[in-house]
C-alpha positions as CSV (number, residue, x, y, z in Angstrom):
1,M,130.3,84.2,-128.2
2,F,131.7,80.8,-127.6
3,T,132.7,77.8,-129.7
4,P,131.7,74.5,-128.1
5,N,135.3,73.7,-127.0
6,D,135.8,77.2,-125.7
7,L,132.6,77.0,-123.8
8,H,133.5,73.8,-122.1
9,H,136.9,75.1,-121.2
10,T,135.5,78.3,-119.8
11,L,132.9,76.5,-117.7
12,T,135.6,74.3,-116.3
13,A,138.1,77.0,-115.7
14,S,135.6,79.3,-114.0
15,G,134.5,76.7,-111.6
16,T,131.0,76.6,-112.9
17,F,130.8,72.9,-113.6
18,N,132.3,72.3,-110.1
19,G,129.7,74.5,-108.6
20,L,126.9,72.8,-110.4
21,Y,128.1,69.3,-109.5
22,T,128.6,70.3,-105.8
23,A,125.0,71.7,-105.6
24,L,123.5,68.6,-107.1
25,M,125.5,66.3,-104.9
26,A,124.0,68.0,-101.8
27,A,120.4,67.6,-103.1
28,K,117.5,66.5,-100.9
29,P,116.2,64.0,-102.0
30,P,119.5,62.7,-103.6
31,L,120.0,63.2,-107.3
32,S,122.1,61.5,-109.9
33,M,123.6,63.4,-112.8
34,R,125.3,62.8,-116.1
35,T,126.5,65.0,-118.9
36,H,124.9,65.5,-122.3
37,A,126.5,63.7,-125.2
38,D,128.3,66.9,-126.0
39,Q,129.7,67.8,-122.6
40,A,129.8,71.5,-123.5
41,T,126.0,71.7,-123.6
42,G,125.3,70.9,-119.9
43,L,124.0,68.3,-117.5
44,L,121.0,66.1,-116.8
45,F,119.9,65.3,-113.3
46,F,117.3,62.9,-111.9
47,E,116.2,61.3,-108.7
48,Q,118.4,58.3,-107.7
49,D,115.5,56.1,-106.5
50,R,112.4,56.8,-108.6
51,R,110.3,54.5,-106.4
52,V,110.5,57.1,-103.7
53,R,108.0,59.5,-105.4
54,N,105.1,59.2,-107.8
55,S,106.5,62.2,-109.7
56,P,110.3,61.9,-109.6
57,I,112.5,64.9,-109.9
58,S,114.3,65.5,-113.1
59,G,115.8,68.4,-114.9
60,T,118.4,69.8,-117.3
61,I,121.1,72.5,-117.2
62,T,122.1,73.7,-120.6
63,F,124.3,76.5,-122.0
64,N,123.8,78.4,-125.2
65,P,127.2,79.0,-126.8
66,D,125.8,81.8,-129.0
67,N,125.0,84.2,-126.1
68,G,126.5,82.4,-123.0
69,A,123.0,81.9,-121.5
70,I,122.4,79.2,-118.9
71,L,119.0,77.5,-118.7
72,L,117.8,75.6,-115.7
73,H,114.7,73.4,-116.1
74,A,113.3,71.3,-113.4
75,V,110.2,69.1,-112.9
76,G,109.2,67.6,-109.6
77,Y,109.6,70.5,-107.2
78,T,106.7,72.5,-105.8
79,G,106.0,76.0,-107.1
80,P,106.7,77.6,-103.7
81,R,110.1,75.8,-103.5
82,W,111.0,77.1,-107.0
83,H,109.9,80.6,-106.1
84,T,112.0,80.6,-102.9
85,A,115.0,79.6,-104.9
86,L,114.4,82.5,-107.3
87,E,114.5,84.9,-104.4
88,R,118.3,84.4,-104.5
89,L,118.1,86.8,-107.6
90,A,116.0,89.4,-106.0
91,T,114.9,90.1,-102.4
92,T,111.5,91.5,-103.3
93,T,108.9,89.0,-104.3
94,A,107.1,91.8,-106.2
95,T,109.8,91.5,-108.9
96,W,108.1,88.4,-110.3
97,S,104.5,88.0,-111.3
98,W,104.0,85.3,-108.8
99,Q,100.4,84.0,-108.2
100,P,100.3,81.1,-105.7
101,A,97.5,78.6,-106.2
102,P,95.5,77.0,-103.4
103,D,95.9,73.4,-102.1
104,H,99.7,73.4,-102.6
105,E,99.4,73.7,-106.4
106,P,102.4,75.3,-108.1
107,G,100.6,78.5,-109.1
108,T,102.0,80.5,-112.0
109,L,105.1,82.6,-112.4
110,D,106.2,84.5,-115.4
111,G,108.6,87.4,-115.5
112,V,111.7,89.2,-116.6
113,L,114.3,90.7,-114.2
114,H,117.2,92.9,-115.2
115,L,120.2,92.3,-112.9
116,G,122.3,95.4,-113.4
117,G,122.9,96.3,-117.0
118,S,124.5,93.0,-118.0
119,I,122.3,90.1,-117.0
120,T,118.7,89.4,-117.8
121,A,116.7,86.7,-116.0
122,E,113.6,85.1,-117.4
123,T,111.5,82.6,-115.6
124,R,108.2,80.7,-115.7
125,I,106.3,78.1,-113.7
126,G,103.7,75.8,-115.3
127,R,101.5,73.1,-113.9
128,S,102.3,69.4,-114.1
129,H,100.1,67.3,-116.2
130,H,100.0,64.5,-113.6
131,H,100.4,66.0,-110.1
132,S,98.9,69.4,-109.2
133,D,101.5,70.1,-106.5
134,I,104.4,69.6,-108.8
135,A,105.8,72.4,-111.0
136,D,107.4,72.4,-114.4
137,A,109.6,75.4,-114.1
138,A,112.5,77.1,-115.9
139,L,115.0,79.9,-115.4
140,A,117.2,81.5,-118.1
141,L,120.1,83.8,-117.2
142,I,121.2,85.7,-120.2
143,P,124.5,87.7,-120.1
144,A,124.8,90.8,-122.3
145,D,128.4,90.0,-123.2
146,R,131.0,87.4,-122.5
147,A,132.4,89.3,-119.4
148,A,129.0,88.9,-117.7
149,S,128.8,85.1,-118.4
150,G,130.7,84.2,-115.2
151,P,128.4,86.2,-112.8
152,A,125.4,84.8,-114.6
153,W,126.5,81.2,-114.2
154,A,127.4,81.9,-110.5
155,L,123.9,83.2,-109.9
156,A,122.5,80.1,-111.6
157,V,124.6,77.9,-109.2
158,G,123.1,79.7,-106.2
159,V,119.5,79.3,-107.5
160,L,120.1,75.6,-108.3
161,G,121.6,75.0,-104.9
162,A,118.7,76.6,-103.1
163,L,116.3,74.6,-105.1
164,V,117.7,71.1,-104.8
165,T,118.8,71.4,-101.2
166,D,115.7,73.2,-100.0
167,D,118.0,75.7,-98.2
168,P,117.1,79.3,-99.1
169,A,120.5,80.4,-97.7
170,Y,122.5,78.0,-99.8
171,R,126.0,79.2,-100.6
172,S,128.3,77.3,-103.0
173,P,131.4,75.9,-101.1
174,V,133.4,76.0,-104.3
175,L,132.2,79.0,-106.3
176,P,132.1,82.6,-104.9
177,A,128.8,84.5,-105.2
178,P,128.8,87.4,-107.7
179,D,129.5,90.9,-106.3
180,P,126.2,92.4,-105.3
181,D,127.3,95.8,-106.5
182,A,127.5,94.4,-110.0
183,L,123.8,93.6,-110.0
184,I,122.5,97.1,-109.1
185,G,120.3,98.4,-111.8
186,P,121.4,101.4,-113.9
187,V,120.5,104.9,-112.7
188,T,117.3,106.2,-114.2
189,D,118.0,108.7,-117.0
190,Y,115.3,111.2,-115.9
191,P,116.0,113.7,-118.7
192,A,115.5,111.0,-121.3
193,A,112.4,109.7,-119.6
194,I,110.9,113.2,-119.6
195,T,111.7,113.7,-123.3
196,T,110.1,110.3,-124.2
197,V,106.9,111.1,-122.2
198,A,106.7,114.6,-123.5
199,A,107.0,113.4,-127.1
200,A,104.1,110.9,-126.5
201,L,102.0,113.7,-125.2
202,E,102.8,115.9,-128.1
203,L,101.4,113.3,-130.4
204,L,98.2,113.1,-128.4
205,D,97.9,116.9,-128.3
206,E,97.8,116.9,-132.1
207,N,94.5,115.1,-131.8
208,G,91.7,117.8,-131.4
209,D,89.7,115.5,-129.2
210,F,92.4,115.4,-126.6
211,D,94.0,118.8,-127.0
212,T,95.3,119.9,-123.6
213,A,92.2,119.0,-121.5
214,R,92.5,117.7,-118.0
215,D,90.2,116.3,-115.3
216,H,86.6,115.9,-116.3
217,D,86.6,118.1,-119.4
218,P,83.6,117.0,-121.6
219,I,85.7,116.8,-124.8
220,W,87.3,113.5,-123.6
221,P,86.0,110.8,-126.0
222,D,86.1,108.1,-123.4
223,D,86.6,107.9,-119.7
224,A,89.3,105.3,-119.9
225,E,91.2,107.2,-122.6
226,G,90.9,110.4,-120.5
227,A,92.2,108.6,-117.4
228,A,95.2,107.2,-119.4
229,V,96.2,110.6,-120.8
230,R,95.8,112.4,-117.5
231,A,98.0,109.7,-115.9
232,L,100.6,110.2,-118.6
233,R,100.6,114.0,-118.0
234,D,100.9,113.5,-114.2
235,F,103.8,111.1,-114.9
236,R,105.5,113.7,-117.0
237,D,105.0,116.3,-114.2
238,A,106.3,113.9,-111.6
239,L,109.5,113.2,-113.7
240,I,110.1,116.9,-114.1
241,N,109.8,117.5,-110.4
242,T,111.8,114.5,-109.3
243,T,115.2,115.1,-107.6
244,P,117.1,111.9,-108.4
245,D,118.8,110.1,-105.5
246,P,122.6,110.1,-106.2
247,Q,122.8,106.6,-104.7
248,P,119.7,104.8,-105.9
């Protein structure tokens, strides 16, 4: 997708580097930063005064020239603070598999979010080996094509700014936020979904044990299997009877 020189030029021309630098300069506590040996690959950031904390903040921001993906990795922030920053990508916390832990521990987070049809977000939170309240966390924003790279990078700037400034409403003063309309998921293809589910049921119906039984028919070989197939049939019926909203 990008050559190293092309990537560096695009990051500079799009204002992405400026947005990243500006966010890091506003960090609380203050952070220092430097580029990688190859400037096209990203940035390193770390706490200015490591004596302030037992577990100092550090992290990397890297870019994959093959697919234009940006990867944010940070150590030293709490799990809840990371999760709050991720809410810049989605307003519903149910989008991520977030499991807070007691006593201010980081908890766990692992999930994939599709932002429209052109950007995929993948994230995870792990525990620190030294301090239970500190998270080792990462976010990857992967554009489907080169045209989606700019919006993906702008989203990453927003998440980074919210994380390092501890301001959930952070807005970059130098880089406009992506158009929210571009992040709306694609409309569900109900006919295709019906076809897929119906095909799966046909395969099951070829099995004499399942046949077309419903409810508590005694031919079901196992309660769990029976419940699964009944749920699949109900899902098919619901799809058939659904009237899609023209403005989902």
